[in-house]
Structures are given as C-alpha cells and as structure tokens.
C-alpha positions as CSV (number, residue, x, y, z in Angstrom):
1,M,7.8,114.5,-156.5
2,N,10.6,113.9,-154.1
3,A,11.5,117.3,-152.9
4,A,10.1,119.4,-150.0
5,V,9.7,123.0,-149.0
6,L,9.3,123.7,-145.3
7,F,8.1,127.0,-143.9
8,D,8.1,128.8,-140.6
9,F,4.6,130.1,-139.7
10,G,4.7,133.3,-137.6
11,G,6.6,136.1,-139.5
12,T,6.9,133.9,-142.6
13,L,3.5,132.6,-143.9
14,D,1.5,135.3,-142.2
15,A,3.9,138.3,-142.6
16,D,6.7,139.2,-144.9
17,G,9.6,138.8,-142.5
18,V,8.1,140.6,-139.4
19,A,7.8,138.4,-136.3
20,W,4.7,138.6,-134.0
21,K,6.5,140.5,-131.3
22,E,7.5,143.3,-133.8
23,R,4.0,143.3,-135.3
24,F,2.4,143.8,-131.9
25,F,4.9,146.4,-130.9
26,R,4.1,148.5,-134.0
27,L,0.4,148.1,-133.4
28,Y,0.6,149.4,-129.9
29,L,2.7,152.3,-130.9
30,D,0.2,153.1,-133.6
31,E,-2.5,153.0,-131.0
32,G,-0.7,155.8,-129.1
33,V,1.0,153.6,-126.4
34,E,4.3,155.1,-125.4
35,I,6.6,152.3,-124.4
36,A,10.3,151.6,-125.0
37,R,11.2,148.6,-127.2
38,E,13.1,146.9,-124.4
39,Q,10.1,147.2,-122.0
40,F,7.7,146.0,-124.6
41,D,9.9,143.0,-125.4
42,A,9.8,141.9,-121.7
43,V,6.0,142.3,-121.6
44,F,5.5,140.4,-124.8
45,Y,7.7,137.5,-123.8
46,R,5.8,137.1,-120.5
47,A,2.4,137.0,-122.3
48,D,3.8,134.8,-125.0
49,D,5.4,132.3,-122.6
50,A,2.1,132.1,-120.6
51,L,0.4,130.7,-123.7
52,V,2.9,128.0,-124.5
53,G,1.4,124.7,-123.6
54,S,-1.5,126.2,-121.7
55,I,-4.1,126.4,-124.4
56,S,-6.1,123.7,-126.1
57,S,-5.0,122.2,-129.4
58,T,-8.4,123.3,-130.7
59,R,-8.0,126.9,-129.7
60,S,-8.6,129.1,-132.7
61,L,-6.3,131.8,-134.2
62,E,-8.8,134.5,-133.2
63,D,-8.9,133.3,-129.6
64,T,-5.1,132.9,-129.4
65,V,-4.4,136.4,-130.7
66,A,-7.1,137.8,-128.4
67,R,-5.5,136.1,-125.3
68,L,-2.0,137.3,-126.3
69,A,-3.2,140.9,-126.8
70,A,-5.0,140.8,-123.5
71,G,-1.9,139.6,-121.7
72,V,0.3,142.3,-123.2
73,T,-2.3,145.0,-122.7
74,E,-2.8,144.1,-119.0
75,S,0.9,144.8,-118.4
76,I,0.8,148.1,-120.3
77,R,-2.7,149.5,-119.6
78,P,-4.4,147.3,-117.0
79,G,-8.1,146.9,-117.7
80,D,-8.1,148.5,-121.1
81,Q,-10.0,145.8,-122.9
82,A,-10.9,148.1,-125.8
83,L,-7.2,148.5,-126.6
84,A,-6.6,144.8,-126.5
85,A,-9.6,144.2,-128.8
86,R,-8.4,146.8,-131.3
87,V,-4.9,145.4,-131.4
88,A,-6.1,141.9,-131.8
89,H,-8.5,142.9,-134.6
90,R,-5.9,144.7,-136.6
91,F,-3.4,141.9,-136.1
92,L,-5.9,139.4,-137.5
93,E,-6.9,141.6,-140.4
94,A,-3.3,141.9,-141.4
95,T,-2.7,138.2,-141.0
96,G,-5.7,137.4,-143.2
97,A,-4.6,139.8,-145.9
98,Q,-1.1,138.4,-146.0
99,I,-2.3,134.8,-146.2
100,E,-4.4,135.7,-149.2
101,L,-1.4,137.3,-150.9
102,N,0.5,134.0,-150.3
103,R,-2.2,131.6,-151.2
104,P,-1.5,131.4,-155.0
105,L,2.1,130.8,-154.3
106,L,1.3,127.9,-152.0
107,G,-1.0,126.4,-154.5
108,R,1.7,126.4,-157.2
109,L,4.3,125.0,-154.9
110,A,2.0,122.3,-153.6
111,E,1.8,120.9,-157.2
112,R,5.6,120.5,-157.4
113,Y,6.8,119.9,-153.8
114,H,5.8,118.3,-150.6
115,L,5.1,121.2,-148.3
116,G,5.4,121.4,-144.5
117,I,5.4,123.8,-141.6
118,V,7.9,123.8,-138.7
119,S,7.1,126.4,-136.1
120,N,7.7,127.3,-132.5
121,F,4.1,127.7,-131.5
122,Y,1.6,127.2,-128.7
123,G,0.3,123.7,-129.3
124,N,-2.6,124.6,-131.7
125,L,-0.9,125.3,-135.0
126,P,-2.9,122.7,-137.0
127,T,-6.1,124.3,-135.8
128,V,-4.8,127.8,-136.7
129,C,-4.0,126.5,-140.2
130,D,-7.5,125.1,-140.5
131,N,-8.8,128.5,-139.5
132,L,-6.8,130.2,-142.3
133,L,-7.8,127.5,-144.8
134,L,-4.1,126.5,-145.2
135,R,-4.2,122.9,-144.2
136,P,-4.8,121.4,-147.7
137,F,-1.4,122.8,-148.8
138,F,0.7,121.1,-146.2
139,R,1.4,117.4,-145.7
140,V,3.0,117.9,-142.3
141,I,2.6,120.6,-139.6
142,V,5.2,120.4,-136.8
143,D,4.2,122.5,-133.7
144,S,7.1,122.8,-131.2
145,T,4.8,122.5,-128.2
146,Q,3.1,119.3,-129.6
147,V,6.4,117.6,-130.3
148,G,8.5,118.9,-127.3
149,L,11.2,120.3,-129.6
150,S,11.9,123.9,-130.5
151,K,13.9,125.5,-133.3
152,P,16.8,125.8,-133.8
153,D,17.1,122.2,-132.5
154,P,18.0,120.2,-135.6
155,R,15.7,117.4,-134.5
156,I,12.5,119.4,-135.2
157,F,13.6,120.0,-138.8
158,R,14.6,116.3,-139.2
159,K,11.2,115.2,-137.8
160,A,9.4,117.1,-140.5
161,V,11.6,115.8,-143.3
162,E,11.2,112.2,-142.1
163,E,7.5,112.5,-142.0
164,L,7.5,113.7,-145.6
165,A,10.0,110.8,-146.5
166,V,12.1,113.3,-148.5
167,P,15.9,113.4,-148.3
168,L,17.4,116.4,-146.4
169,G,19.4,117.3,-149.5
170,A,16.1,117.7,-151.4
171,S,14.6,120.0,-148.8
172,V,14.5,123.8,-148.4
173,F,13.5,125.7,-145.3
174,V,12.0,129.2,-145.5
175,G,11.9,131.4,-142.4
176,D,12.3,134.9,-141.1
177,S,14.5,134.2,-138.0
178,F,18.2,134.0,-138.5
179,T,18.9,132.4,-135.1
180,R,16.1,129.9,-135.1
181,D,15.3,129.2,-138.8
182,M,18.5,129.7,-140.7
183,A,20.7,128.3,-137.9
184,G,18.5,125.3,-137.4
185,A,18.3,124.4,-141.1
186,L,22.0,124.9,-141.4
187,A,22.7,122.6,-138.5
188,V,20.6,119.8,-140.0
189,G,22.2,120.3,-143.5
190,M,19.1,121.7,-145.2
191,R,19.1,124.5,-147.7
192,H,17.5,127.7,-146.4
193,V,16.0,130.9,-147.6
194,W,15.9,133.9,-145.3
195,L,12.8,136.1,-145.5
196,V,14.0,139.4,-144.1
197,G,11.9,142.3,-142.8
198,D,12.7,145.9,-142.8
199,E,15.3,145.5,-140.1
200,Y,17.6,143.3,-142.2
201,A,17.0,144.8,-145.6
202,G,20.1,144.3,-147.7
203,A,21.3,141.3,-145.7
204,E,23.4,138.7,-147.4
205,P,22.6,134.9,-147.2
206,C,24.5,133.1,-144.5
207,C,25.6,130.3,-146.8
208,P,26.6,130.1,-150.5
209,G,23.8,129.0,-152.7
210,D,21.1,130.1,-150.3
211,G,18.8,133.1,-150.7
212,V,17.5,136.2,-149.1
213,V,14.1,137.5,-150.1
214,R,11.9,140.5,-149.1
215,T,8.6,138.8,-149.8
216,L,7.5,135.2,-149.8
217,R,6.5,135.4,-153.4
218,E,10.2,135.7,-154.3
219,V,11.0,132.2,-152.9
220,E,10.2,130.4,-156.2
221,A,13.4,131.8,-157.7
222,F,15.5,129.9,-155.2
223,L,13.8,126.5,-155.5
C-alpha cells in the first residue's frame, strides 16, 4: 500500500458537494426565514470567522454546530434560541445520515489506500472525527487552524502527503470546492476529484484525467 486518498471534510465527507454555508442557508429558508443570499453570506462568514481559533481542540461537533447556529441566528433573529436549536439539530441529523452513507466506502478504501483529511476547520477536527466515529479510517487529519495553513495553500496538501510518506504522484484529493480543493491540489501536483453539488451539476473536470462526481460513492471509479 503506497497510495493515498485525501478528503476535504465539510461539504465532502459530511455532504455530497454542499458546503456548510449553503446547508445552513437552506435550513434557515426552510424554517421560514426571509433573507437574501448575499446578506446571509455576510452573516454566516462573521459567525464562522468568530469560531476559527477560538474554540478548544476538544470541542465536540454538536457544540461547534450549536455555536455556529447561535451566531448566525443572533444576527438574523436576535434572541430566537429555538430557531438556532432547530437549525443545529437538523444540520447534525443530516450530517450523521450522510456519514453513515459514506462509511462503507471509507471502509473499503482504507483497506487499499492510506486515507487522510485536509480541511479548513476551527481547530477541533480530530475531535469531530472522533464524535462521528471516523477516526479509525484516517491515518492523518490536517486541520488548518492547528497547522496555521489553509487551502488552497499547497503546503497544507504537501504536509498531509509527507505525514503519510506517500509520493504526491500516488495521491488523489477529493473535495467540493473548486477554488480551495481543486486549485490547491493542482498547485501541488496532486490528482483531484471534484465533488459537485446542485450548483455545478454537469461541470467538467478542470484537468484531463481527473474526475467530477455527484456523490462520494462514485469516487472509487477514479482511483
């Protein structure tokens, strides 16, 4: 075994190509909140940025999502703790369901490849992976806040591959963001598979020989 498959976390392992911002936006709309996408984006980014580096490395996924939902809700409907709780609960339910769908795939891949995660996260991604019972599948988990590097910086991809002691040419990156995941993997010379959501359905791969998939379960065809 001298090959690696690296994954993004949010929007990739926990959702089929839908980033956290978009997932939260859809949940708030479904809860009856009337807000323009541009306004929501600004609100989400403020709440998201406030968490980066400010939470303990042992903070759970449940607490992380609750804090994020609380921060977003406070800007939209101040004091509406019930709304924040509902959004957080629904987000976590969907995350758990998606992880269960992907678990058999990760089990199969772990038998053939060294697996890793490279994610722009808050500083507690290893704990989050423990919460989701994902940790045994992955030999390396690189959290941007913990290492002080963020995608698409090529160094964060290189760090994961070096920790796995696998050549870049024998590594594949799977992610949902074109600008962070695909661009970063390309810059470091790593093959890449783009997991697209509804917004980019029908998109073509950015490089010859690489792939575009609609669900994570389709990734095996490109390995």
